[in-house]
N, C-alpha and C positions, 0 to 999 in steps of 0.2 A: 443383796436382797433378792435380785432376780434369780440368782443361782439357787437360793433356798426355795423360792417358789417353784422352780423347775423340778428340784429334787422332791419336794412334797407332792407335786402333781404326779411324778413318775411313781412315787411310792403308793399313791392311791390307785393308780392304774394297775400296777403290779399286784396289789392286794386284792382288787376286784377280780382280776384274771385268775389268781390262785383260788379265790373263793368259788368262782364259777366252775372250777375243775373238779369239784367234789362229785362223787358218783350220783348223789341224789338229783342232780340237775339233768341226768341222762345225756343224750347226744342228739344233735340234729341229723336228719337223714343224709346218707351219702351212698356212693357206689350204685349197685344195682337197684336198691330201694329208691334212691333219688331219680334214677333213670325211669323207673316205673311211675313215680310221682309226676315227672315232667310230661308224661303221656296223658295225664288226666285232663279232661276238659274243664275241670274246676281249678286247675293250677295255671295261673297266668302272672307274668311279670315277677317271677321268683317267689310267689306266695299262693296259697290256696285262697279262693275268693268266695264270698257269699253269693247267693243267687241274685240279690239286688244290692245296690250300693249301700254300704253299711259303714258310716263314719264311726270312729271310736267315741266321739262326743257329739252331743246335739249341736244344732246350729247356734253360732254365737257364743259357745262355751269354750273356755280356755282351760288348760291343765292347771294354771294358777288358781282359777276360780274353783275348780274341783277340789284342789288341795286345801284352799282356804275354807270352803264350806265343810269339808270333811273334818277339819280341825275345830272350827268354831260353831258350826250349825248342826252338830250331832244331837240326836234326841237324847234326853236325860235317861231314857229307858232303852238305850241301844243294847244294853245287856240286862238280862233278868236280875232282879234284886235278890233272888234266892235260887237254890239249886232246882233244876227242872225235875219233875217227877218222872220216874222211869220204872220199867219192869225188866228183870233179868230172867229171860225165858231159857229153858234148857233146849238148845238147838241140836245137841248131840244125840238126843233120844226122841226125836219126833216120830209120829206115826207116818210112815211113808205113803199111806193112802190119802193123807190130808193135803189139800192145796192151801198153802199159807204164805203170808208175807210178814216180815218184821222190819221195821224202820229204825235206823240208828241216829236220826237227826241229819240235817243237811240233805245230801243226795245219796246217802249210803243206805242200801236195803238188801235184805236176803229174801229169796223166794224158794219155796219147794212146790213144784207144780208137776203133776203127772209123773211123780217119782224121780224127778231131776232137781238138783239143787243149783241155785244161781245166786250170784252176788254182784251188785252194781256199785261202781265208784266207791269202794270202801276206804274210809279214812279213820283209823283208830289210833293215830299217834298223838292225839291231843293238840295238834296244831295244823294250820292250813297255810304254812309259810316255810321258806327255806331257813328262816331264822326262828327257832322254836319258841323263843320267849314272846314272839309277836303272834297275833291272830290265834290266840288260845281258844280252845273249845269251852263252851259254857259249862259251869259246874252242873253235874248231874247228867250230862249228855254223853259221857264216856264210860259206859258201864259194861262194854264188851271188849274183848281182845281176840286176837287171831285164834287163841287156844279154845275159844268157845264154839268154833265152827266145825262142822263135819267136812268131809271131802266136798269140794265145789266142782260140779260138772262144768259150769259155764261162768266165767268171769267177764262181765261187760264193763268196758272203760270208755266213757263218752268222749273225753278229750284229756289233754295232758296238764291242765291247770292243777295247782297244788291242792285245791279243795276237792279234786276228783281223782287224781292219780297221786297216791301217797307212797313215796319210796319205802318208808319203813313198813307200812302195812303190806304192800304187795310182795316185797322180798320175803317177809315172814310167811306169806301165804304160798310161796313157790312150790312147796312139796304137796300142798293140798289141792291145787288147782289142776284140773284135767285139760281145760281148753280156755283160751282167752280170745275174745272178740272185741276189736277196737277199730279206730279209724286209720286210714292209710297214713303212714309215716310214724305213728305212735309206737309201732313195733320196734323202732330203733332204740327206744328207751329200754324195752324188755330185753332186747339182744345185748345191750350194754350191761344190763344187770344180771346177765348170766342165765336167762330163761332158755328152756328148750324151745327153739323157734318152730319146731314141728307142732307145738301146741297153740301157736299164735296165729290167728286169722286177722289180718289188717285189710280193711276194705274201704273203697271209695263210696260216695253216695250212689244209690241205685244199684248196688251190688247185693248179692244174697249169699247166705251160707246154709247148706243143709247140715243140720247138727245131728241127724239120725234119730231113729225112734219116733218119727212124727214131729220133730222139732225143727223149725226153720227160723231164720232171722234175716230180715231185710235191713240194710243200712240206709238210713234216710237222713234228710237234711236238718240243719239247725241254722241259726243266724247268730254267729258268735265269732270267736277267734281262738288261737292257741299259742302256746309258748311257755317254757319254764325258766328261760334265761333272757338274754338280750334279743334273740331271734324270735320273730313272731310268724305264725301262720305257715310254718314248715310242715306241720302235721294237720290232719283233718279233724274237725269237730263234728260229731255225729249224734243221731238219735237211732233208736232201734224199734222195728216192728217185730215183735216176738209172737210166733204162732206155735202153740203146743197142741197135742191131740185134743184138748178140751177147751182151750182158751186163746184169746187174741188180746195182746197188750201192747201199749205204746210206752216205751221207756225213753222219756225225753231228757236229753242233756241240756246244758245251758243254751238259751236262745232268746233273741228278741222276737217280737211278733212280726210275722210276715205271711206271705201267700202259701208257703210250703205246708202249713198246717192243713189248710183246706185241700190242697193237692193230695196229701197223704191220706186224709180222711176219705176223699173220693175214691182213691185207689185201693186202700186197705181196710177202711172202716166198714161197719162200726166196731168199736173196741169195747171189750168187757171192762177194762180199766186203763186209764191213761195216767201216767205220773209225770207231772210238769213242774218245772222250777217256778217258785212264786216269791222268792226273797232276793235281797241284795240289789234291789232296783233303785233307780233315781232318775229324775227327769233329765239330768245331765248326761246320762249314758243309756237313754231309752231305747236305742237301736240294738243293744246287745243283751239286755235283760228285760223281760216283760214286766209291765206294771200289773198289779194283781187283777184288775178287771180284764186285762188282755189275756191272762191265764185262763179265765173262764171262757172267753171268746175262743181261744185256741182249742179248749176241750170241746166246745160246740162244733167248731170246724172239723175236728177229728172224729165227730160222731161218737163221743164217749158216753157209755152207760154210767160210768162212775169216774170221778176225778180224785186223785190223791196229790195234794200239793206238797212238794219237797223243796229243798234248797233253803231251808230256814231252821231255826231252833238249835243251832250249834255254833256258828261263827258270826262275828260282827264284821261284815264286809261292806256295809253301806251305812247311811246316816239314820235310817228309819228305826223306830222302836222295834225291839226283837219280835214282838207279837203282832205288829201291824200287818205283815203279809197275810197271816191266817185270818185276821179279823176282816180285812177287806175282801179276800177271796171268799170267805164264808158268806158275806153279805151279797156279793155278786152272784154266787152260785144259787142262792135262794131265788133271786130274780129270774134266773134262767132255768130253775128247776133241775139242776144237775146235782145228784147226790155226791157228797164228799166222804172220803175215807181219811180220817184224821186221828190215828192212834197215838198213844203216848210212845215215847222212845222205848223200844224193846217189847212192846205189846204184840202178841201173836194175833194176826188178822186172818180169819177164815175166809178165803176168797170165794167160797161157795155159799156164804151167808150174807144176807142184807142186815146191816147193823147201823143204828144211829149212835154215833160216837159223842161222848160228853165233851164239852169245851174245856179240856183240862188246863189249857193255858190261862184261863180266867182265874185259876186258883193259885197261880204263881204270883207272889207278892214281892 
């Protein structure tokens, strides 16, 4: 019996090891990249660190409790009961003089500003997991494919989690992307996947990239973590301050609420538009994902003229109802008088217009 148990354990270990060797997992940094990482003031004790102490779970919470609640305390409306409404816009024949934004659900969006095209955290594979039959996208949220996009001047990747860095999507985009901007360490994945590393800019917090033609990006903080396999925090999680000839925007990756929002607002604000994650939260992991009311507070800290909530309406990664994030953010934004940008998936948003968006989520039954 003992021999059988040892054999079964060995088989499981070997199977997991083989599974983790698949290309989609990428690689952890090594060599000269790791040497550069170790010089970062944000890298200590073998990992990147947040500005302030950030436990994975809230005080008094165990992983067993999280798993139990995730299984048994999930909202009956965690997934929409019907397909989400969407618009399939023609992105290949846009007027280059227009400044527009198109959201694809969760944290993926396309922008054309001052003649340049940009894509942020694209996930078009239909899944946010290394196991495709899990964490599937909501019906109606996958109406775009890589073939629908023009050449992309700048691809921004906030961190290497599966719902932000999608192997299938980015490898299909390889021939269309001119330049990639991401956090320090994440470039190891792109190198492993055969990208031309002359196109990849991987930066630490408080570093900047001159993108040319009046475009600059400052790499700024978040309060989160990283990792695609068993290793965690070997690559940096980031947000972006994007300045174009005519606009200033904050592209927020995943983050818990913290003092960095106010610091960024004081240094770089005000912003014409901030895009902040507003979903997949829970009191059990409140330090790494903002509660909806904190999203509005963060927008105020950033001195936002407008707020666009993202990180919702595509994947079920928490226990709350699928539309709870936008309902709570909408209520909180009214109290603070911060205009919201809430388009349907695929809808073209004119960044030079003020528009009152209809609450399309209320029509999903």
